[in-house]
C-alpha positions in Angstrom: 42.6 -46.6 -24.0 43.1 -44.9 -27.3 45.8 -42.1 -27.6 44.9 -39.5 -30.2 47.9 -37.9 -32.0 46.9 -35.7 -34.9 49.5 -35.5 -37.7 49.5 -31.9 -39.0 51.9 -31.4 -42.0 52.2 -27.7 -41.2 54.8 -25.4 -39.6 53.0 -23.8 -36.8 55.8 -21.3 -36.2 54.9 -19.3 -39.3 51.3 -19.0 -38.3 52.3 -18.1 -34.8 54.4 -15.3 -36.1 51.4 -13.8 -38.0 49.2 -14.1 -35.0 51.4 -12.0 -32.7 49.4 -8.8 -33.1 46.2 -10.8 -32.5 45.8 -10.4 -28.7 42.8 -10.2 -26.5 43.4 -6.6 -25.6 44.0 -5.6 -29.2 40.7 -7.2 -30.3 38.9 -5.5 -27.4 40.2 -2.2 -28.7 39.0 -2.9 -32.3 35.8 -4.7 -31.9 32.4 -3.2 -31.1 31.2 -5.7 -28.5 27.5 -6.2 -28.5 25.9 -7.0 -25.1 23.4 -9.4 -26.8 26.3 -11.8 -27.4 26.3 -12.5 -23.7 22.6 -12.4 -23.0 21.9 -16.1 -23.2 24.9 -17.2 -21.0 24.5 -17.8 -17.3 25.2 -14.4 -15.9 27.4 -15.6 -13.1 29.6 -17.7 -15.3 30.3 -14.8 -17.7 32.8 -12.1 -17.0 31.8 -8.4 -17.5 32.2 -7.6 -21.2 34.9 -5.2 -22.3 33.8 -1.6 -22.8 32.7 -1.3 -26.4 35.1 0.6 -28.7 34.8 1.6 -32.3 36.5 -0.8 -34.7 39.0 0.1 -37.4 37.9 -2.0 -40.4 41.2 -2.0 -42.3 43.7 -2.7 -39.4 45.5 -5.9 -39.2 44.0 -6.8 -35.9 40.5 -6.0 -37.1 41.1 -8.2 -40.2 42.4 -11.1 -38.0 39.3 -10.8 -35.9 37.0 -10.8 -38.9 38.8 -13.8 -40.4 39.6 -16.0 -37.5 37.3 -14.6 -34.8 34.1 -14.1 -36.8 34.8 -16.4 -39.8 33.8 -13.7 -42.3 34.8 -13.8 -45.9 37.7 -11.5 -46.7 39.6 -10.7 -49.9 42.9 -12.4 -50.9 44.7 -9.1 -50.5 43.4 -8.8 -47.0 44.6 -12.4 -46.3 48.0 -11.4 -47.5 48.0 -8.5 -45.1 47.2 -10.6 -42.0 49.2 -13.8 -42.9 52.3 -12.5 -44.7 54.7 -15.0 -43.1 52.4 -18.0 -43.6 51.8 -17.2 -47.3 55.5 -16.8 -47.9 55.9 -20.4 -46.9 52.7 -22.0 -48.3 50.4 -21.7 -51.3 46.9 -20.8 -50.4 45.7 -24.3 -51.4 48.1 -25.8 -48.8 46.6 -24.1 -45.8 44.4 -26.5 -43.9 42.3 -23.7 -42.3 41.4 -21.6 -45.4 38.6 -22.2 -47.9 38.0 -20.2 -51.1 34.5 -18.9 -51.1 32.3 -16.1 -52.7 35.2 -14.5 -54.5 37.3 -14.4 -51.3 38.6 -16.6 -48.6 37.1 -17.8 -45.3 38.6 -19.6 -42.3 37.3 -23.1 -41.7 38.1 -22.9 -38.0 37.8 -20.2 -35.4 41.0 -19.0 -33.7 40.6 -16.8 -30.5 43.4 -15.0 -28.6 43.4 -15.6 -24.9 45.2 -13.7 -22.2 46.4 -16.4 -19.8 45.9 -15.8 -16.0 48.9 -14.2 -14.2 51.8 -16.2 -12.8 51.4 -17.4 -9.2 54.2 -17.6 -6.7 52.1 -19.5 -4.1 53.5 -22.6 -2.7 52.4 -25.9 -4.4 50.4 -27.0 -1.3 48.0 -24.1 -1.7 44.8 -25.0 -3.5 43.7 -21.8 -5.1 46.3 -19.3 -6.0 45.9 -17.0 -9.0 46.4 -19.5 -11.8 50.0 -20.5 -12.6 49.8 -20.6 -16.3 52.9 -19.1 -17.8 56.4 -18.5 -16.5 57.4 -14.9 -16.1 59.6 -14.9 -19.2 56.9 -16.0 -21.6 54.3 -13.9 -23.4 50.9 -14.2 -21.9 48.8 -14.5 -25.1 47.8 -17.9 -26.3 45.7 -18.8 -29.3 43.0 -21.5 -29.4 41.4 -23.0 -32.5 37.9 -24.5 -32.3 34.6 -24.4 -34.1 33.8 -21.2 -32.2 31.0 -19.9 -30.2 27.3 -20.3 -31.1 26.8 -16.6 -31.9 29.2 -16.9 -34.9 27.2 -19.6 -36.5 24.1 -18.9 -38.6 22.2 -22.1 -37.9 22.0 -25.2 -35.7 25.3 -26.5 -34.4 26.6 -29.9 -35.4 26.5 -32.6 -32.7 30.3 -32.9 -32.8 30.8 -29.1 -32.6 33.9 -28.1 -30.6 33.4 -25.0 -28.5 36.0 -22.3 -28.1 36.6 -19.8 -25.3 33.5 -18.7 -23.4 32.7 -17.2 -20.0 32.8 -20.6 -18.2 36.2 -21.3 -19.8 37.6 -18.0 -18.4 36.2 -18.7 -15.0 37.7 -22.1 -14.7 41.1 -20.8 -16.0 41.1 -18.3 -13.1 40.0 -20.9 -10.5 42.6 -23.5 -11.3 46.2 -23.5 -10.2 49.1 -25.6 -11.6 52.8 -26.0 -10.8 55.9 -27.3 -12.5 56.3 -31.0 -12.2 52.7 -31.8 -11.3 50.7 -34.4 -13.2 47.4 -32.9 -14.4 44.3 -34.4 -15.9 42.0 -32.2 -18.0 38.8 -34.3 -18.0 36.6 -33.5 -21.1 39.2 -31.2 -22.5 37.3 -29.9 -25.6 39.8 -27.8 -27.6 42.4 -28.2 -24.9 42.5 -24.8 -23.2 43.0 -25.9 -19.6 45.4 -28.7 -20.6 47.5 -26.2 -22.4 47.5 -23.7 -19.5 48.7 -26.5 -17.3 51.4 -27.5 -19.8 52.5 -23.9 -20.0 53.0 -24.0 -16.2 55.4 -26.9 -16.6 53.0 -29.7 -15.7 52.8 -33.1 -17.4 49.3 -33.2 -18.9 46.8 -35.9 -19.9 43.7 -34.6 -21.7 40.7 -36.8 -22.3 37.4 -36.4 -24.3 34.7 -38.5 -25.8 35.1 -36.5 -29.1 38.0 -37.5 -31.4 37.4 -34.2 -33.2 37.9 -32.2 -30.0 41.2 -34.0 -29.3 42.4 -33.1 -32.8 41.7 -29.5 -32.0 43.5 -29.9 -28.7 46.6 -31.3 -30.5 46.4 -28.5 -33.0 46.4 -25.9 -30.2 49.2 -27.6 -28.3 51.4 -27.3 -31.4 50.3 -23.7 -32.0 51.2 -22.8 -28.4 54.4 -24.8 -28.3 53.5 -27.3 -25.6 53.2 -31.1 -25.4 50.1 -32.8 -24.1 48.9 -36.4 -24.2 45.3 -36.8 -25.6 43.2 -39.9 -25.0 39.8 -40.8 -26.3 37.2 -42.0 -23.9 34.5 -41.2 -21.4 35.5 -39.6 -18.1 38.1 -41.7 -16.2 38.1 -44.7 -18.6 41.2 -43.5 -20.5 43.2 -43.1 -17.2 42.1 -46.2 -15.3 44.6 -46.9 -12.5 46.3 -43.5 -12.8 46.5 -40.7 -10.3 47.0 -37.0 -10.7 48.0 -34.0 -8.6 45.4 -31.8 -10.3 42.1 -32.6 -12.0 40.4 -29.8 -13.9 37.1 -30.2 -15.7 34.3 -28.4 -17.3 32.5 -31.7 -18.1 29.6 -32.2 -20.4 27.1 -31.9 -17.6 24.0 -30.4 -19.2 20.9 -32.2 -18.0 19.3 -33.4 -21.2 16.2 -35.7 -21.3 16.5 -38.6 -23.7 13.6 -37.4 -25.8 15.5 -34.2 -26.4 18.5 -36.2 -27.6 16.3 -38.1 -30.0 15.0 -34.9 -31.5 18.1 -32.7 -31.7 20.9 -35.2 -31.2 23.5 -35.6 -28.5 25.7 -32.4 -28.4 29.1 -33.9 -27.4 30.6 -30.7 -26.1 27.9 -30.3 -23.4 26.0 -33.6 -23.0 27.8 -36.7 -21.8 24.7 -38.9 -22.3 24.0 -39.5 -18.6 20.6 -39.3 -16.9 19.9 -36.1 -15.0 23.0 -34.9 -13.2 24.5 -38.3 -12.9 27.6 -37.4 -15.0 28.9 -34.7 -12.6 28.0 -37.0 -9.7 30.2 -39.8 -11.2 33.0 -37.3 -11.8 33.0 -36.6 -8.0 32.3 -40.1 -6.6 35.1 -41.7 -8.8 37.6 -38.9 -8.2 39.3 -40.3 -5.1 40.8 -43.1 -7.1 42.5 -40.6 -9.4 43.7 -37.9 -7.0 47.1 -38.2 -5.2 47.1 -37.8 -1.5 47.5 -34.0 -1.7 45.6 -33.8 -5.0 43.2 -30.9 -5.8 40.4 -30.6 -8.3 38.6 -27.6 -9.9 35.2 -28.2 -11.6 32.3 -26.4 -13.0 29.0 -28.2 -12.9 25.3 -28.2 -12.2 22.9 -30.1 -10.0 19.2 -30.9 -9.8 17.1 -29.0 -7.2 14.0 -31.1 -6.5 10.5 -30.0 -5.7 9.9 -29.9 -2.0 7.9 -32.9 -0.7 5.0 -30.6 0.4 5.1 -28.4 -2.7 1.7 -29.4 -3.9 0.2 -28.5 -0.6 1.7 -25.1 -0.4 -1.3 -23.1 -1.5 -0.6 -24.0 -5.1 2.9 -22.5 -5.0 5.9 -24.5 -6.2 8.5 -24.8 -3.5 12.0 -26.2 -3.9 13.9 -28.4 -1.6 17.2 -27.0 -0.2 19.6 -26.4 -3.2 22.4 -28.4 -1.6 20.4 -31.6 -1.0 21.6 -33.3 -4.2 25.3 -32.3 -4.1 25.6 -33.4 -0.5 24.8 -37.0 -1.5 27.8 -37.1 -3.8 30.3 -36.8 -0.9 28.9 -39.3 1.5 31.7 -41.9 1.0 34.3 -40.0 -1.0 36.5 -38.8 1.9 36.9 -35.5 -0.1 36.9 -32.0 1.3 34.9 -29.6 -0.8 33.8 -26.0 -1.2 30.7 -25.8 -3.5 29.7 -22.3 -4.6 26.3 -22.0 -6.2 26.5 -19.1 -8.7 23.1 -19.3 -10.5 19.7 -21.0 -10.4 17.6 -21.6 -13.5 14.0 -22.6 -13.6 13.2 -25.5 -16.0 12.0 -23.2 -18.8 15.0 -20.9 -18.5 17.4 -23.9 -18.6 15.7 -25.4 -21.7 15.8 -22.1 -23.5 19.4 -21.5 -22.6 20.7 -24.7 -24.0 18.5 -24.8 -27.1 19.8 -21.3 -28.0 23.3 -22.4 -27.1 23.0 -25.1 -29.8 21.6 -22.7 -32.4 18.0 -23.8 -32.1 16.1 -20.6 -31.7 12.3 -19.8 -31.6 11.0 -20.4 -35.1 13.3 -23.4 -35.7 11.2 -26.3 -36.8 12.3 -28.4 -33.9 12.4 -25.7 -31.2 8.8 -26.1 -29.9 8.9 -29.9 -29.7 12.4 -30.0 -28.1 11.4 -27.3 -25.6 8.2 -29.2 -24.6 10.2 -32.4 -24.3 12.8 -30.7 -22.0 10.1 -29.5 -19.7 8.3 -32.8 -19.7 11.6 -34.5 -18.8 12.2 -32.2 -15.9 8.6 -32.7 -14.7 9.2 -36.5 -14.7 12.3 -36.0 -12.6 10.3 -33.8 -10.1 12.7 -30.8 -10.6 12.0 -27.3 -9.4 15.2 -25.8 -10.8 18.9 -26.4 -11.7 21.8 -25.0 -9.7 25.1 -24.1 -11.4 28.4 -23.2 -10.0 32.0 -24.1 -8.9 33.3 -27.1 -7.1 36.7 -27.0 -5.4 37.8 -30.5 -4.1 40.7 -32.2 -2.4 41.6 -35.2 -0.4 41.2 -34.5 3.3 44.6 -33.7 4.9 43.3 -32.2 8.1 42.9 -33.9 11.5 39.2 -33.6 11.1 36.4 -35.6 9.3 36.0 -34.7 5.6 34.4 -31.3 5.4 32.1 -29.9 2.7 31.1 -26.2 2.8 28.2 -25.0 0.6 27.8 -21.3 -0.3 24.9 -19.8 -2.3 26.6 -16.7 -3.8 24.8 -15.3 -6.8 26.2 -11.8 -6.9 28.4 -10.4 -9.6 31.2 -12.6 -10.7 34.7 -11.3 -9.9 37.1 -10.8 -12.8 39.5 -13.1 -11.0 37.8 -15.4 -8.5 41.1 -17.1 -7.5 42.0 -15.0 -4.5 38.7 -15.1 -2.7 38.1 -18.8 -3.5 41.7 -19.5 -2.2 40.7 -18.0 1.1 37.4 -19.9 1.1 39.2 -23.1 0.7 41.9 -22.3 3.3 39.1 -21.5 5.8 36.8 -24.4 5.0 37.6 -25.7 8.5 38.0 -22.8 11.0 40.4 -23.6 13.9 40.0 -22.4 17.4 39.6 -18.6 17.2 41.3 -17.2 20.3 44.9 -17.3 19.1 44.3 -16.4 15.4 45.5 -13.1 14.0 43.0 -12.0 11.3 43.1 -9.5 8.5 40.2 -8.0 6.6 40.4 -8.6 2.8 39.7 -5.5 0.8 36.4 -5.1 2.6 34.2 -2.0 2.2 32.2 -0.8 5.1 28.9 1.0 4.4 27.0 3.0 7.1 23.6 4.5 6.6 22.5 7.4 8.8 19.2 9.1 9.3 19.6 12.9 8.8 21.2 14.4 11.9 21.7 11.0 13.6 24.9 10.2 15.5 24.6 6.5 15.2 24.1 4.5 12.0 20.9 2.8 11.2 22.7 0.0 9.4 26.3 -1.2 9.0 27.2 -3.5 6.1 30.5 -5.1 5.1 30.8 -5.6 1.3 33.5 -7.7 -0.5 33.5 -6.2 -4.0 35.8 -8.9 -5.6 34.0 -11.7 -3.8 30.7 -12.3 -5.6 29.3 -9.1 -4.1 29.0 -10.7 -0.7 27.4 -8.5 1.9 26.8 -9.1 5.6 25.0 -6.8 8.1 27.0 -6.0 11.2 26.2 -4.7 14.6 28.4 -2.5 16.7 30.4 -5.4 18.2 31.2 -6.9 14.8 32.0 -3.6 13.2 34.4 -2.7 16.0 36.0 -6.1 15.8 36.6 -6.1 12.0 37.9 -2.5 12.1 41.0 -3.6 14.1 41.6 -6.9 12.2 45.0 -5.9 10.7 47.0 -9.0 11.8 48.5 -7.4 14.9 46.3 -8.6 17.7 44.8 -12.1 18.3 41.0 -12.6 18.4 41.2 -13.0 22.2 43.1 -9.7 22.6 40.6 -7.8 20.4 37.6 -9.2 22.3 39.3 -8.3 25.6 39.9 -4.8 24.4 36.3 -4.5 23.2 35.0 -5.7 26.6 37.0 -3.0 28.4 35.9 -0.2 26.0 32.2 -1.3 26.0 32.1 -2.4 29.7 30.8 -5.8 28.7 31.5 -9.4 29.6 34.2 -10.8 27.3 32.7 -14.2 27.3 29.4 -12.8 26.1 31.1 -10.8 23.4 33.0 -13.9 22.3 29.8 -16.1 22.2 28.1 -13.3 20.1 31.0 -12.8 17.7 32.3 -16.3 17.2 29.7 -17.6 14.6 29.9 -14.3 12.7 33.7 -14.5 12.6 33.6 -18.1 11.3 31.1 -17.1 8.7 33.3 -14.2 7.4 36.3 -16.5 7.3 34.5 -19.1 5.3 33.2 -16.4 2.9 36.7 -15.2 2.3 36.0 -11.8 3.9 38.6 -12.4 6.6 41.9 -14.2 6.3 44.1 -15.9 8.9 47.4 -13.9 9.1 50.4 -16.2 9.5 
């Protein structure tokens, strides 16, 4: 195990003072956001972009965004405008993040503001509360240094590039929950975002990565945001051998990259852990039980291979895929872990290859684009792949008086701005207890009824959960009537009894009809068990 502790001879308090106006909301109000910046990211892992607004070129926030957010060259006078406190303490030549260039100055690193998820007051035993990131008394803006996102770089990214804040980062930040006194492992920390969010919640944090450069950024960011984290160099769990944690959070380098592609473009450390196929995310899960405490929880992003169906070649020439959950199900056979796996996107091999080539700055017309693209497709063909699934994995050691349970959801609708509340319910309801004595509440559902002109009865009834991946289910009269009175007052048995009286029907037949639909709505987070 190698502990990485960067030695920065710099007073971060002065920089922090100058960054105070540089908030996520302020930048949104100054920057003209271009939709194309998000076009090549998986749509379900990217939050809806902020409404574009006209920028004010000379404002302090706009200059901070140009200098640190976009790495543009600005004048020395403009630098003095945005960093007055820093430049009152240091000469320009003493600043480790500024280079003199083209008659002006340019930042050598990207710094992005980040609005931390809201404080949670959920009990520590709950898996998925809204993220507990900061105490109520602290400001909610943090700043993170990195090499930045691909769109702010003119050419191909270096293999040791350290990514900043992207859509996947924001998603994971909203999924994960931390509490004071917990021990947290950020596996593959990158620039340290999740480690620092956990430390801000009062957790003791260990952050690991295969990139020493990434760990230096993580230490820089810890100092900038006034927290202490321990950084260790190594692959996956190697740096924490024999240790256990209350929370494991990870957006690991899971990108499926054929070896021929690595030979041509290099191994991109921030996204490619060097494993074959999806073996890296598989090993993260299969080795996890040794590193989780008895009540430990884990929050991951990942992807998995979707194989061609065995009879695909015989299906009239059409390519058919095996069930998407075949591969991830194999990871849990001997782990003893409970899990909720939510597939958020599916990419065909060509889409997947183009996505990650562009992510690394290798665009059509690049001298290595065509060869790398062909090698990626050839590698997928050799592995018999129809597609790649991507999504969220919520894991924990089984604490119920039941066998370990894994629930798989294919939910590719719009991503909620904050997925925490609905995924909390999905986790809590992964195993549905006996229904009769439960008191249920419907969770911000919308009911849509479609009528033919002049009709008294609807043609269709649909329940829609707007902040739950756009989930919709069709309902018949029984289910619609049942859900309409789910306000936590009556038990399931009482509601079914009342429906039987009103509709002059057998209560046992109604129960048999409704039970699987109620369980499905509970596991989708559309209903909650009222305590």
